[in-house]
All heavy atoms as a GROMACS GRO file, in nm:
protein
  597
    1MET      N    1   9.558   0.343  -7.481
    1MET     CA    2   9.670   0.406  -7.541
    1MET      C    3   9.797   0.373  -7.458
    1MET      O    4   9.793   0.384  -7.334
    1MET     CB    5   9.656   0.561  -7.552
    1MET     CG    6   9.538   0.608  -7.629
    1MET     SD    7   9.543   0.588  -7.803
    1MET     CE    8   9.665   0.713  -7.843
    2ASN      N    9   9.898   0.339  -7.531
    2ASN     CA   10  10.028   0.306  -7.448
    2ASN      C   11  10.108   0.434  -7.442
    2ASN      O   12  10.064   0.544  -7.484
    2ASN     CB   13  10.103   0.187  -7.518
    2ASN     CG   14  10.148   0.225  -7.657
    2ASN    OD1   15  10.156   0.336  -7.697
    2ASN    ND2   16  10.178   0.120  -7.734
    3THR      N   17  10.228   0.420  -7.390
    3THR     CA   18  10.317   0.538  -7.366
    3THR      C   19  10.359   0.602  -7.502
    3THR      O   20  10.403   0.719  -7.503
    3THR     CB   21  10.438   0.505  -7.284
    3THR    OG1   22  10.506   0.397  -7.346
    3THR    CG2   23  10.397   0.463  -7.139
    4ASP      N   24  10.349   0.526  -7.612
    4ASP     CA   25  10.386   0.583  -7.747
    4ASP      C   26  10.261   0.637  -7.819
    4ASP      O   27  10.270   0.658  -7.936
    4ASP     CB   28  10.454   0.472  -7.829
    4ASP     CG   29  10.583   0.430  -7.768
    4ASP    OD1   30  10.656   0.514  -7.713
    4ASP    OD2   31  10.614   0.305  -7.773
    5ASP      N   32  10.149   0.653  -7.750
    5ASP     CA   33  10.030   0.705  -7.804
    5ASP      C   34   9.975   0.609  -7.913
    5ASP      O   35   9.915   0.659  -8.014
    5ASP     CB   36  10.042   0.848  -7.855
    5ASP     CG   37  10.052   0.947  -7.748
    5ASP    OD1   38   9.997   0.917  -7.630
    5ASP    OD2   39  10.110   1.053  -7.769
    6GLU      N   40   9.997   0.476  -7.895
    6GLU     CA   41   9.942   0.379  -7.989
    6GLU      C   42   9.836   0.302  -7.925
    6GLU      O   43   9.842   0.272  -7.797
    6GLU     CB   44  10.055   0.286  -8.039
    6GLU     CG   45  10.166   0.354  -8.111
    6GLU     CD   46  10.286   0.264  -8.133
    6GLU    OE1   47  10.301   0.163  -8.061
    6GLU    OE2   48  10.365   0.293  -8.227
    7LEU      N   49   9.734   0.260  -8.001
    7LEU     CA   50   9.629   0.180  -7.947
    7LEU      C   51   9.687   0.036  -7.921
    7LEU      O   52   9.760  -0.016  -8.002
    7LEU     CB   53   9.511   0.163  -8.042
    7LEU     CG   54   9.427   0.291  -8.052
    7LEU    CD1   55   9.319   0.264  -8.155
    7LEU    CD2   56   9.366   0.330  -7.926
    8GLU      N   57   9.642  -0.022  -7.807
    8GLU     CA   58   9.685  -0.157  -7.782
    8GLU      C   59   9.571  -0.231  -7.714
    8GLU      O   60   9.487  -0.172  -7.648
    8GLU     CB   61   9.816  -0.162  -7.699
    8GLU     CG   62   9.801  -0.111  -7.558
    8GLU     CD   63   9.928  -0.120  -7.481
    8GLU    OE1   64  10.037  -0.125  -7.542
    8GLU    OE2   65   9.923  -0.118  -7.358
    9GLU      N   66   9.572  -0.363  -7.730
    9GLU     CA   67   9.469  -0.445  -7.675
    9GLU      C   68   9.488  -0.458  -7.527
    9GLU      O   69   9.600  -0.463  -7.477
    9GLU     CB   70   9.469  -0.587  -7.731
    9GLU     CG   71   9.352  -0.671  -7.699
    9GLU     CD   72   9.349  -0.798  -7.774
    9GLU    OE1   73   9.388  -0.803  -7.894
    9GLU    OE2   74   9.312  -0.904  -7.719
   10THR      N   75   9.377  -0.462  -7.453
   10THR     CA   76   9.387  -0.473  -7.299
   10THR      C   77   9.270  -0.564  -7.255
   10THR      O   78   9.171  -0.572  -7.318
   10THR     CB   79   9.386  -0.339  -7.231
   10THR    OG1   80   9.405  -0.357  -7.096
   10THR    CG2   81   9.252  -0.270  -7.251
   11GLU      N   82   9.295  -0.628  -7.148
   11GLU     CA   83   9.187  -0.708  -7.084
   11GLU      C   84   9.122  -0.634  -6.969
   11GLU      O   85   9.191  -0.570  -6.890
   11GLU     CB   86   9.247  -0.840  -7.028
   11GLU     CG   87   9.291  -0.940  -7.129
   11GLU     CD   88   9.177  -1.001  -7.205
   11GLU    OE1   89   9.066  -1.028  -7.147
   11GLU    OE2   90   9.195  -1.020  -7.331
   12ILE      N   91   8.990  -0.629  -6.970
   12ILE     CA   92   8.915  -0.565  -6.856
   12ILE      C   93   8.838  -0.688  -6.788
   12ILE      O   94   8.749  -0.745  -6.845
   12ILE     CB   95   8.819  -0.460  -6.913
   12ILE    CG1   96   8.899  -0.346  -6.979
   12ILE    CG2   97   8.730  -0.406  -6.798
   12ILE    CD1   98   8.817  -0.247  -7.043
   13GLU      N   99   8.880  -0.721  -6.672
   13GLU     CA  100   8.836  -0.836  -6.605
   13GLU      C  101   8.683  -0.842  -6.587
   13GLU      O  102   8.625  -0.954  -6.597
   13GLU     CB  103   8.900  -0.847  -6.465
   13GLU     CG  104   9.046  -0.873  -6.470
   13GLU     CD  105   9.107  -0.866  -6.326
   13GLU    OE1  106   9.040  -0.903  -6.230
   13GLU    OE2  107   9.222  -0.826  -6.317
   14GLY      N  108   8.620  -0.730  -6.570
   14GLY     CA  109   8.476  -0.728  -6.546
   14GLY      C  110   8.394  -0.741  -6.676
   14GLY      O  111   8.278  -0.767  -6.673
   15PHE      N  112   8.460  -0.728  -6.795
   15PHE     CA  113   8.390  -0.745  -6.920
   15PHE      C  114   8.374  -0.899  -6.956
   15PHE      O  115   8.461  -0.979  -6.910
   15PHE     CB  116   8.471  -0.677  -7.035
   15PHE     CG  117   8.438  -0.530  -7.049
   15PHE    CD1  118   8.376  -0.461  -6.951
   15PHE    CD2  119   8.481  -0.463  -7.161
   15PHE    CE1  120   8.353  -0.324  -6.960
   15PHE    CE2  121   8.460  -0.329  -7.174
   15PHE     CZ  122   8.393  -0.260  -7.078
   16ASP      N  123   8.277  -0.924  -7.034
   16ASP     CA  124   8.263  -1.059  -7.088
   16ASP      C  125   8.338  -1.066  -7.217
   16ASP      O  126   8.285  -1.028  -7.320
   16ASP     CB  127   8.110  -1.092  -7.107
   16ASP     CG  128   8.090  -1.232  -7.157
   16ASP    OD1  129   8.191  -1.305  -7.194
   16ASP    OD2  130   7.967  -1.268  -7.164
   17SER      N  131   8.460  -1.114  -7.216
   17SER     CA  132   8.539  -1.118  -7.335
   17SER      C  133   8.506  -1.227  -7.434
   17SER      O  134   8.555  -1.229  -7.539
   17SER     CB  135   8.689  -1.132  -7.297
   17SER     OG  136   8.713  -1.247  -7.226
   18GLN      N  137   8.417  -1.322  -7.386
   18GLN     CA  138   8.374  -1.428  -7.477
   18GLN      C  139   8.250  -1.391  -7.558
   18GLN      O  140   8.216  -1.462  -7.654
   18GLN     CB  141   8.337  -1.550  -7.390
   18GLN     CG  142   8.459  -1.599  -7.304
   18GLN     CD  143   8.577  -1.633  -7.392
   18GLN    OE1  144   8.570  -1.708  -7.485
   18GLN    NE2  145   8.691  -1.578  -7.346
   19ALA      N  146   8.186  -1.279  -7.527
   19ALA     CA  147   8.069  -1.238  -7.599
   19ALA      C  148   8.102  -1.111  -7.686
   19ALA      O  149   8.188  -1.031  -7.651
   19ALA     CB  150   7.958  -1.201  -7.502
   20GLN      N  151   8.032  -1.104  -7.798
   20GLN     CA  152   8.044  -0.983  -7.882
   20GLN      C  153   7.987  -0.862  -7.815
   20GLN      O  154   7.872  -0.870  -7.762
   20GLN     CB  155   7.976  -1.004  -8.016
   20GLN     CG  156   7.994  -0.885  -8.108
   20GLN     CD  157   7.920  -0.907  -8.239
   20GLN    OE1  158   7.847  -1.002  -8.259
   20GLN    NE2  159   7.940  -0.816  -8.333
   21THR      N  160   8.060  -0.754  -7.810
   21THR     CA  161   8.013  -0.630  -7.749
   21THR      C  162   7.929  -0.551  -7.845
   21THR      O  163   7.975  -0.520  -7.958
   21THR     CB  164   8.133  -0.543  -7.697
   21THR    OG1  165   8.202  -0.615  -7.597
   21THR    CG2  166   8.083  -0.413  -7.641
   22LEU      N  167   7.800  -0.523  -7.812
   22LEU     CA  168   7.715  -0.446  -7.896
   22LEU      C  169   7.734  -0.297  -7.872
   22LEU      O  170   7.721  -0.213  -7.967
   22LEU     CB  171   7.570  -0.477  -7.868
   22LEU     CG  172   7.527  -0.624  -7.892
   22LEU    CD1  173   7.385  -0.646  -7.843
   22LEU    CD2  174   7.548  -0.665  -8.034
   23PHE      N  175   7.766  -0.261  -7.751
   23PHE     CA  176   7.786  -0.116  -7.715
   23PHE      C  177   7.874  -0.112  -7.593
   23PHE      O  178   7.869  -0.194  -7.505
   23PHE     CB  179   7.649  -0.055  -7.686
   23PHE     CG  180   7.656   0.096  -7.657
   23PHE    CD1  181   7.657   0.180  -7.763
   23PHE    CD2  182   7.662   0.136  -7.526
   23PHE    CE1  183   7.666   0.322  -7.735
   23PHE    CE2  184   7.680   0.277  -7.502
   23PHE     CZ  185   7.674   0.367  -7.611
   24CYS      N  186   7.964  -0.011  -7.589
   24CYS     CA  187   8.051   0.015  -7.471
   24CYS      C  188   8.075   0.164  -7.457
   24CYS      O  189   8.093   0.232  -7.560
   24CYS     CB  190   8.178  -0.063  -7.494
   24CYS     SG  191   8.295  -0.050  -7.358
   25ARG      N  192   8.077   0.209  -7.337
   25ARG     CA  193   8.112   0.354  -7.320
   25ARG      C  194   8.148   0.379  -7.169
   25ARG      O  195   8.118   0.294  -7.083
   25ARG     CB  196   8.007   0.446  -7.366
   25ARG     CG  197   7.879   0.454  -7.276
   25ARG     CD  198   7.798   0.582  -7.288
   25ARG     NE  199   7.877   0.693  -7.229
   25ARG     CZ  200   7.865   0.820  -7.266
   25ARG    NH1  201   7.785   0.853  -7.369
   25ARG    NH2  202   7.937   0.914  -7.209
   26ASP      N  203   8.201   0.497  -7.142
   26ASP     CA  204   8.229   0.530  -7.006
   26ASP      C  205   8.101   0.590  -6.948
   26ASP      O  206   8.011   0.634  -7.015
   26ASP     CB  207   8.340   0.637  -6.996
   26ASP     CG  208   8.307   0.765  -7.082
   26ASP    OD1  209   8.240   0.752  -7.181
   26ASP    OD2  210   8.355   0.870  -7.034
   27ALA      N  211   8.089   0.582  -6.817
   27ALA     CA  212   7.971   0.625  -6.740
   27ALA      C  213   8.019   0.708  -6.622
   27ALA      O  214   8.139   0.716  -6.591
   27ALA     CB  215   7.889   0.502  -6.699
   28VAL      N  216   7.919   0.763  -6.548
   28VAL     CA  217   7.954   0.842  -6.434
   28VAL      C  218   8.018   0.759  -6.321
   28VAL      O  219   8.012   0.638  -6.326
   28VAL     CB  220   7.822   0.907  -6.372
   28VAL    CG1  221   7.760   1.009  -6.472
   28VAL    CG2  222   7.719   0.807  -6.334
   29HIS      N  223   8.084   0.820  -6.234
   29HIS     CA  224   8.145   0.762  -6.115
   29HIS      C  225   8.251   0.664  -6.154
   29HIS      O  226   8.274   0.558  -6.094
   29HIS     CB  227   8.047   0.692  -6.025
   29HIS     CG  228   7.925   0.779  -5.992
   29HIS    ND1  229   7.941   0.893  -5.914
   29HIS    CD2  230   7.795   0.769  -6.018
   29HIS    CE1  231   7.824   0.952  -5.901
   29HIS    NE2  232   7.734   0.876  -5.962
   30ASN      N  233   8.335   0.697  -6.260
   30ASN     CA  234   8.446   0.622  -6.303
   30ASN      C  235   8.412   0.478  -6.334
   30ASN      O  236   8.472   0.382  -6.279
   30ASN     CB  237   8.555   0.634  -6.193
   30ASN     CG  238   8.694   0.599  -6.242
   30ASN    OD1  239   8.724   0.619  -6.360
   30ASN    ND2  240   8.775   0.551  -6.159
   31GLN      N  241   8.311   0.457  -6.418
   31GLN     CA  242   8.259   0.330  -6.449
   31GLN      C  243   8.251   0.314  -6.602
   31GLN      O  244   8.253   0.411  -6.681
   31GLN     CB  245   8.122   0.308  -6.393
   31GLN     CG  246   8.123   0.308  -6.240
   31GLN     CD  247   7.982   0.310  -6.178
   31GLN    OE1  248   7.946   0.210  -6.120
   31GLN    NE2  249   7.906   0.416  -6.201
   32LEU      N  250   8.243   0.188  -6.646
   32LEU     CA  251   8.222   0.148  -6.787
   32LEU      C  252   8.099   0.067  -6.800
   32LEU      O  253   8.068  -0.012  -6.710
   32LEU     CB  254   8.345   0.068  -6.839
   32LEU     CG  255   8.482   0.131  -6.824
   32LEU    CD1  256   8.591   0.030  -6.850
   32LEU    CD2  257   8.493   0.244  -6.926
   33VAL      N  258   8.032   0.080  -6.912
   33VAL     CA  259   7.913  -0.001  -6.945
   33VAL      C  260   7.947  -0.092  -7.066
   33VAL      O  261   7.993  -0.038  -7.167
   33VAL     CB  262   7.789   0.086  -6.975
   33VAL    CG1  263   7.675   0.000  -7.024
   33VAL    CG2  264   7.752   0.170  -6.860
   34GLN      N  265   7.922  -0.214  -7.054
   34GLN     CA  266   7.938  -0.309  -7.171
   34GLN      C  267   7.794  -0.374  -7.192
   34GLN      O  268   7.739  -0.426  -7.098
   34GLN     CB  269   8.038  -0.419  -7.142
   34GLN     CG  270   8.049  -0.521  -7.261
   34GLN     CD  271   8.123  -0.650  -7.222
   34GLN    OE1  272   8.117  -0.693  -7.112
   34GLN    NE2  273   8.188  -0.708  -7.327
   35VAL      N  274   7.750  -0.370  -7.315
   35VAL     CA  275   7.624  -0.435  -7.351
   35VAL      C  276   7.659  -0.548  -7.450
   35VAL      O  277   7.717  -0.523  -7.553
   35VAL     CB  278   7.522  -0.336  -7.415
   35VAL    CG1  279   7.394  -0.410  -7.452
   35VAL    CG2  280   7.497  -0.223  -7.319
   36THR      N  281   7.612  -0.672  -7.416
   36THR     CA  282   7.627  -0.784  -7.507
   36THR      C  283   7.484  -0.829  -7.542
   36THR      O  284   7.388  -0.774  -7.495
   36THR     CB  285   7.706  -0.900  -7.438
   36THR    OG1  286   7.631  -0.948  -7.329
   36THR    CG2  287   7.843  -0.855  -7.393
   37ALA      N  288   7.474  -0.935  -7.616
   37ALA     CA  289   7.342  -0.986  -7.662
   37ALA      C  290   7.258  -1.036  -7.544
   37ALA      O  291   7.131  -1.032  -7.548
   37ALA     CB  292   7.356  -1.101  -7.764
   38ASN      N  293   7.321  -1.076  -7.429
   38ASN     CA  294   7.239  -1.120  -7.317
   38ASN      C  295   7.255  -1.049  -7.190
   38ASN      O  296   7.196  -1.084  -7.090
   38ASN     CB  297   7.263  -1.272  -7.298
   38ASN     CG  298   7.404  -1.302  -7.254
   38ASN    OD1  299   7.490  -1.215  -7.252
   38ASN    ND2  300   7.426  -1.424  -7.213
   39ALA      N  301   7.335  -0.943  -7.182
   39ALA     CA  302   7.365  -0.879  -7.055
   39ALA      C  303   7.410  -0.735  -7.071
   39ALA      O  304   7.460  -0.697  -7.173
   39ALA     CB  305   7.465  -0.956  -6.974
   40VAL      N  306   7.390  -0.658  -6.961
   40VAL     CA  307   7.441  -0.524  -6.944
   40VAL      C  308   7.530  -0.531  -6.826
   40VAL      O  309   7.487  -0.568  -6.716
   40VAL     CB  310   7.331  -0.420  -6.929
   40VAL    CG1  311   7.391  -0.281  -6.910
   40VAL    CG2  312   7.235  -0.422  -7.048
   41ARG      N  313   7.662  -0.492  -6.841
   41ARG     CA  314   7.756  -0.500  -6.733
   41ARG      C  315   7.805  -0.361  -6.698
   41ARG      O  316   7.843  -0.285  -6.779
   41ARG     CB  317   7.870  -0.592  -6.775
   41ARG     CG  318   7.827  -0.732  -6.816
   41ARG     CD  319   7.933  -0.809  -6.882
   41ARG     NE  320   8.035  -0.861  -6.792
   41ARG     CZ  321   8.028  -0.972  -6.717
   41ARG    NH1  322   7.920  -1.049  -6.732
   41ARG    NH2  323   8.124  -1.008  -6.637
   42LEU      N  324   7.817  -0.334  -6.564
   42LEU     CA  325   7.872  -0.213  -6.520
   42LEU      C  326   8.005  -0.249  -6.446
   42LEU      O  327   8.011  -0.331  -6.356
   42LEU     CB  328   7.779  -0.150  -6.414
   42LEU     CG  329   7.811  -0.006  -6.365
   42LEU    CD1  330   7.820   0.089  -6.479
   42LEU    CD2  331   7.710   0.035  -6.256
   43VAL      N  332   8.114  -0.186  -6.490
   43VAL     CA  333   8.245  -0.225  -6.447
   43VAL      C  334   8.321  -0.100  -6.397
   43VAL      O  335   8.306   0.007  -6.452
   43VAL     CB  336   8.323  -0.283  -6.566
   43VAL    CG1  337   8.470  -0.316  -6.531
   43VAL    CG2  338   8.250  -0.407  -6.615
   44SER      N  339   8.396  -0.115  -6.290
   44SER     CA  340   8.473   0.000  -6.240
   44SER      C  341   8.594   0.020  -6.334
   44SER      O  342   8.662  -0.069  -6.371
   44SER     CB  343   8.535  -0.044  -6.101
   44SER     OG  344   8.638   0.044  -6.063
   45SER      N  345   8.612   0.153  -6.366
   45SER     CA  346   8.719   0.188  -6.458
   45SER      C  347   8.858   0.177  -6.384
   45SER      O  348   8.956   0.143  -6.452
   45SER     CB  349   8.708   0.340  -6.500
   45SER     OG  350   8.594   0.353  -6.579
   46SER      N  351   8.860   0.196  -6.258
   46SER     CA  352   8.988   0.192  -6.186
   46SER      C  353   9.028   0.047  -6.152
   46SER      O  354   9.141   0.009  -6.177
   46SER     CB  355   8.983   0.277  -6.062
   46SER     OG  356   8.873   0.246  -5.984
   47SER      N  357   8.941  -0.035  -6.095
   47SER     CA  358   8.974  -0.170  -6.059
   47SER      C  359   8.950  -0.273  -6.166
   47SER      O  360   8.998  -0.382  -6.156
   47SER     CB  361   8.893  -0.214  -5.930
   47SER     OG  362   8.756  -0.235  -5.964
   48ARG      N  363   8.868  -0.234  -6.268
   48ARG     CA  364   8.827  -0.319  -6.378
   48ARG      C  365   8.746  -0.439  -6.332
   48ARG      O  366   8.734  -0.541  -6.402
   48ARG     CB  367   8.948  -0.360  -6.460
   48ARG     CG  368   9.018  -0.243  -6.522
   48ARG     CD  369   9.129  -0.295  -6.611
   48ARG     NE  370   9.189  -0.170  -6.673
   48ARG     CZ  371   9.270  -0.174  -6.774
   48ARG    NH1  372   9.308  -0.290  -6.823
   48ARG    NH2  373   9.320  -0.065  -6.826
   49GLN      N  374   8.686  -0.430  -6.211
   49GLN     CA  375   8.606  -0.537  -6.157
   49GLN      C  376   8.458  -0.512  -6.187
   49GLN      O  377   8.413  -0.399  -6.196
   49GLN     CB  378   8.621  -0.547  -6.007
   49GLN     CG  379   8.766  -0.576  -5.962
   49GLN     CD  380   8.810  -0.712  -6.017
   49GLN    OE1  381   8.741  -0.814  -6.002
   49GLN    NE2  382   8.932  -0.717  -6.078
   50LEU      N  383   8.384  -0.623  -6.205
   50LEU     CA  384   8.235  -0.610  -6.228
   50LEU      C  385   8.167  -0.561  -6.106
   50LEU      O  386   8.187  -0.615  -5.996
   50LEU     CB  387   8.184  -0.752  -6.264
   50LEU     CG  388   8.035  -0.766  -6.294
   50LEU    CD1  389   7.999  -0.688  -6.417
   50LEU    CD2  390   7.996  -0.911  -6.307
   51LEU      N  391   8.087  -0.454  -6.124
   51LEU     CA  392   8.011  -0.398  -6.014
   51LEU      C  393   7.868  -0.452  -6.013
   51LEU      O  394   7.810  -0.474  -5.905
   51LEU     CB  395   8.008  -0.244  -6.026
   51LEU     CG  396   8.154  -0.179  -6.018
   51LEU    CD1  397   8.135  -0.029  -6.046
   51LEU    CD2  398   8.217  -0.206  -5.885
   52HIS      N  399   7.807  -0.468  -6.131
   52HIS     CA  400   7.668  -0.505  -6.137
   52HIS      C  401   7.646  -0.564  -6.281
   52HIS      O  402   7.709  -0.523  -6.375
   52HIS     CB  403   7.577  -0.389  -6.112
   52HIS     CG  404   7.428  -0.429  -6.107
   52HIS    ND1  405   7.374  -0.498  -6.004
   52HIS    CD2  406   7.330  -0.416  -6.192
   52HIS    CE1  407   7.248  -0.524  -6.029
   52HIS    NE2  408   7.220  -0.472  -6.147
   53LYS      N  409   7.551  -0.662  -6.282
   53LYS     CA  410   7.524  -0.724  -6.412
   53LYS      C  411   7.367  -0.743  -6.420
   53LYS      O  412   7.309  -0.794  -6.325
   53LYS     CB  413   7.591  -0.853  -6.432
   53LYS     CG  414   7.559  -0.932  -6.556
   53LYS     CD  415   7.645  -1.053  -6.580
   53LYS     CE  416   7.614  -1.162  -6.480
   53LYS     NZ  417   7.682  -1.288  -6.513
   54TRP      N  418   7.309  -0.705  -6.530
   54TRP     CA  419   7.164  -0.734  -6.560
   54TRP      C  420   7.171  -0.837  -6.676
   54TRP      O  421   7.237  -0.814  -6.777
   54TRP     CB  422   7.090  -0.608  -6.601
   54TRP     CG  423   6.950  -0.639  -6.635
   54TRP    CD1  424   6.842  -0.639  -6.551
   54TRP    CD2  425   6.891  -0.669  -6.763
   54TRP    NE1  426   6.726  -0.667  -6.619
   54TRP    CE2  427   6.760  -0.690  -6.749
   54TRP    CE3  428   6.952  -0.686  -6.886
   54TRP    CZ2  429   6.672  -0.724  -6.854
   54TRP    CZ3  430   6.875  -0.719  -6.994
   54TRP    CH2  431   6.732  -0.735  -6.979
   55VAL      N  432   7.092  -0.944  -6.663
   55VAL     CA  433   7.091  -1.049  -6.762
   55VAL      C  434   6.948  -1.057  -6.818
   55VAL      O  435   6.845  -1.059  -6.739
   55VAL     CB  436   7.131  -1.181  -6.703
   55VAL    CG1  437   7.118  -1.295  -6.806
   55VAL    CG2  438   7.270  -1.177  -6.641
   56ALA      N  439   6.933  -1.063  -6.952
   56ALA     CA  440   6.802  -1.081  -7.015
   56ALA      C  441   6.741  -1.214  -6.981
   56ALA      O  442   6.810  -1.315  -6.957
   56ALA     CB  443   6.821  -1.075  -7.174
   57SER      N  444   6.607  -1.214  -6.969
   57SER     CA  445   6.531  -1.337  -6.938
   57SER      C  446   6.557  -1.443  -7.044
   57SER      O  447   6.583  -1.409  -7.165
   57SER     CB  448   6.384  -1.306  -6.930
   57SER     OG  449   6.361  -1.214  -6.823
   58LEU      N  450   6.550  -1.567  -7.002
   58LEU     CA  451   6.564  -1.677  -7.098
   58LEU      C  452   6.476  -1.660  -7.216
   58LEU      O  453   6.351  -1.629  -7.206
   58LEU     CB  454   6.532  -1.810  -7.026
   58LEU     CG  455   6.566  -1.937  -7.102
   58LEU    CD1  456   6.711  -1.946  -7.131
   58LEU    CD2  457   6.520  -2.057  -7.024
   59GLY      N  458   6.525  -1.680  -7.338
   59GLY     CA  459   6.447  -1.663  -7.463
   59GLY      C  460   6.453  -1.529  -7.523
   59GLY      O  461   6.405  -1.504  -7.635
   60PHE      N  462   6.510  -1.431  -7.448
   60PHE     CA  463   6.522  -1.292  -7.499
   60PHE      C  464   6.670  -1.257  -7.522
   60PHE      O  465   6.757  -1.303  -7.457
   60PHE     CB  466   6.460  -1.188  -7.400
   60PHE     CG  467   6.311  -1.201  -7.394
   60PHE    CD1  468   6.249  -1.281  -7.301
   60PHE    CD2  469   6.230  -1.129  -7.483
   60PHE    CE1  470   6.115  -1.287  -7.292
   60PHE    CE2  471   6.097  -1.134  -7.476
   60PHE     CZ  472   6.031  -1.214  -7.383
   61SER      N  473   6.696  -1.168  -7.615
   61SER     CA  474   6.830  -1.116  -7.637
   61SER      C  475   6.824  -0.972  -7.676
   61SER      O  476   6.722  -0.920  -7.730
   61SER     CB  477   6.902  -1.198  -7.744
   61SER     OG  478   6.843  -1.186  -7.867
   62ILE      N  479   6.933  -0.901  -7.647
   62ILE     CA  480   6.949  -0.759  -7.678
   62ILE      C  481   6.993  -0.753  -7.822
   62ILE      O  482   7.086  -0.816  -7.860
   62ILE     CB  483   7.045  -0.690  -7.583
   62ILE    CG1  484   6.999  -0.700  -7.435
   62ILE    CG2  485   7.061  -0.545  -7.622
   62ILE    CD1  486   7.101  -0.662  -7.339
   63ASN      N  487   6.923  -0.663  -7.901
   63ASN     CA  488   6.965  -0.654  -8.044
   63ASN      C  489   7.020  -0.522  -8.077
   63ASN      O  490   7.093  -0.507  -8.179
   63ASN     CB  491   6.853  -0.698  -8.140
   63ASN     CG  492   6.732  -0.609  -8.124
   63ASN    OD1  493   6.717  -0.532  -8.032
   63ASN    ND2  494   6.639  -0.621  -8.215
   64VAL      N  495   7.001  -0.415  -8.002
   64VAL     CA  496   7.058  -0.286  -8.020
   64VAL      C  497   7.060  -0.207  -7.884
   64VAL      O  498   6.979  -0.238  -7.796
   64VAL     CB  499   6.969  -0.210  -8.124
   64VAL    CG1  500   6.831  -0.175  -8.074
   64VAL    CG2  501   7.041  -0.079  -8.168
   65ALA      N  502   7.157  -0.123  -7.871
   65ALA     CA  503   7.178  -0.053  -7.746
   65ALA      C  504   7.247   0.077  -7.765
   65ALA      O  505   7.324   0.095  -7.862
   65ALA     CB  506   7.255  -0.135  -7.648
   66THR      N  507   7.220   0.171  -7.680
   66THR     CA  508   7.288   0.304  -7.674
   66THR      C  509   7.287   0.349  -7.533
   66THR      O  510   7.216   0.292  -7.448
   66THR     CB  511   7.222   0.407  -7.772
   66THR    OG1  512   7.301   0.519  -7.779
   66THR    CG2  513   7.085   0.441  -7.720
   67ALA      N  514   7.362   0.454  -7.500
   67ALA     CA  515   7.368   0.505  -7.364
   67ALA      C  516   7.422   0.644  -7.361
   67ALA      O  517   7.490   0.692  -7.458
   67ALA     CB  518   7.452   0.407  -7.276
   68ASN      N  519   7.399   0.709  -7.251
   68ASN     CA  520   7.470   0.834  -7.221
   68ASN      C  521   7.545   0.804  -7.089
   68ASN      O  522   7.558   0.690  -7.046
   68ASN     CB  523   7.382   0.956  -7.212
   68ASN     CG  524   7.272   0.945  -7.106
   68ASN    OD1  525   7.292   0.881  -7.003
   68ASN    ND2  526   7.157   1.003  -7.136
   69ALA      N  527   7.598   0.899  -7.023
   69ALA     CA  528   7.680   0.881  -6.901
   69ALA      C  529   7.598   0.821  -6.784
   69ALA      O  530   7.657   0.765  -6.695
   69ALA     CB  531   7.749   1.006  -6.861
   70THR      N  532   7.466   0.836  -6.786
   70THR     CA  533   7.384   0.794  -6.669
   70THR      C  534   7.270   0.697  -6.702
   70THR      O  535   7.209   0.641  -6.614
   70THR     CB  536   7.326   0.915  -6.600
   70THR    OG1  537   7.237   0.981  -6.694
   70THR    CG2  538   7.426   1.009  -6.547
   71GLN      N  539   7.246   0.671  -6.834
   71GLN     CA  540   7.132   0.583  -6.877
   71GLN      C  541   7.172   0.493  -6.987
   71GLN      O  542   7.251   0.530  -7.075
   71GLN     CB  543   7.010   0.673  -6.923
   71GLN     CG  544   6.965   0.770  -6.820
   71GLN     CD  545   6.868   0.870  -6.877
   71GLN    OE1  546   6.892   0.923  -6.993
   71GLN    NE2  547   6.760   0.897  -6.808
   72VAL      N  548   7.109   0.369  -6.981
   72VAL     CA  549   7.133   0.275  -7.092
   72VAL      C  550   6.991   0.243  -7.156
   72VAL      O  551   6.894   0.223  -7.079
   72VAL     CB  552   7.196   0.144  -7.044
   72VAL    CG1  553   7.212   0.041  -7.155
   72VAL    CG2  554   7.333   0.176  -6.981
   73LEU      N  555   6.979   0.245  -7.283
   73LEU     CA  556   6.862   0.206  -7.353
   73LEU      C  557   6.890   0.093  -7.447
   73LEU      O  558   6.987   0.095  -7.522
   73LEU     CB  559   6.809   0.327  -7.436
   73LEU     CG  560   6.688   0.308  -7.522
   73LEU    CD1  561   6.563   0.282  -7.436
   73LEU    CD2  562   6.663   0.431  -7.611
   74PHE      N  563   6.811  -0.008  -7.442
   74PHE     CA  564   6.831  -0.127  -7.533
   74PHE      C  565   6.703  -0.188  -7.569
   74PHE      O  566   6.596  -0.166  -7.508
   74PHE     CB  567   6.923  -0.226  -7.473
   74PHE     CG  568   6.878  -0.282  -7.338
   74PHE    CD1  569   6.796  -0.390  -7.331
   74PHE    CD2  570   6.922  -0.223  -7.222
   74PHE    CE1  571   6.758  -0.443  -7.210
   74PHE    CE2  572   6.883  -0.270  -7.098
   74PHE     CZ  573   6.799  -0.384  -7.095
   75SER      N  574   6.703  -0.265  -7.676
   75SER     CA  575   6.581  -0.333  -7.730
   75SER      C  576   6.603  -0.483  -7.720
   75SER      O  577   6.705  -0.536  -7.754
   75SER     CB  578   6.562  -0.294  -7.874
   75SER     OG  579   6.456  -0.373  -7.931
   76LEU      N  580   6.502  -0.548  -7.663
   76LEU     CA  581   6.504  -0.695  -7.652
   76LEU      C  582   6.411  -0.759  -7.764
   76LEU      O  583   6.313  -0.698  -7.804
   76LEU     CB  584   6.446  -0.742  -7.518
   76LEU     CG  585   6.526  -0.708  -7.393
   76LEU    CD1  586   6.440  -0.742  -7.273
   76LEU    CD2  587   6.653  -0.782  -7.392
   77HIS      N  588   6.450  -0.871  -7.807
   77HIS     CA  589   6.365  -0.946  -7.900
   77HIS      C  590   6.370  -1.094  -7.862
   77HIS      O  591   6.451  -1.142  -7.787
   77HIS     CB  592   6.397  -0.920  -8.042
   77HIS     CG  593   6.519  -0.982  -8.098
   77HIS    ND1  594   6.642  -0.939  -8.068
   77HIS    CD2  595   6.537  -1.094  -8.177
   77HIS    CE1  596   6.733  -1.013  -8.123
   77HIS    NE2  597   6.669  -1.112  -8.189
   0.00000   0.00000   0.00000
């Protein structure tokens, strides 16, 4: 949200902006979770830097995902 309370596009350096996001949400400790078809990324909300990344094994992809503030659940196929 900008100063006029309007939605605006923003870049988050730790996110994979080249991949379609299947799921995204805030997490504990001032962090964000991004799930794409091949990875789960944990990003700092304040610095917007990538903190950790889990990548699916070759030949597998994530097809659905959900999360709460402390856990991520996804299905591989």
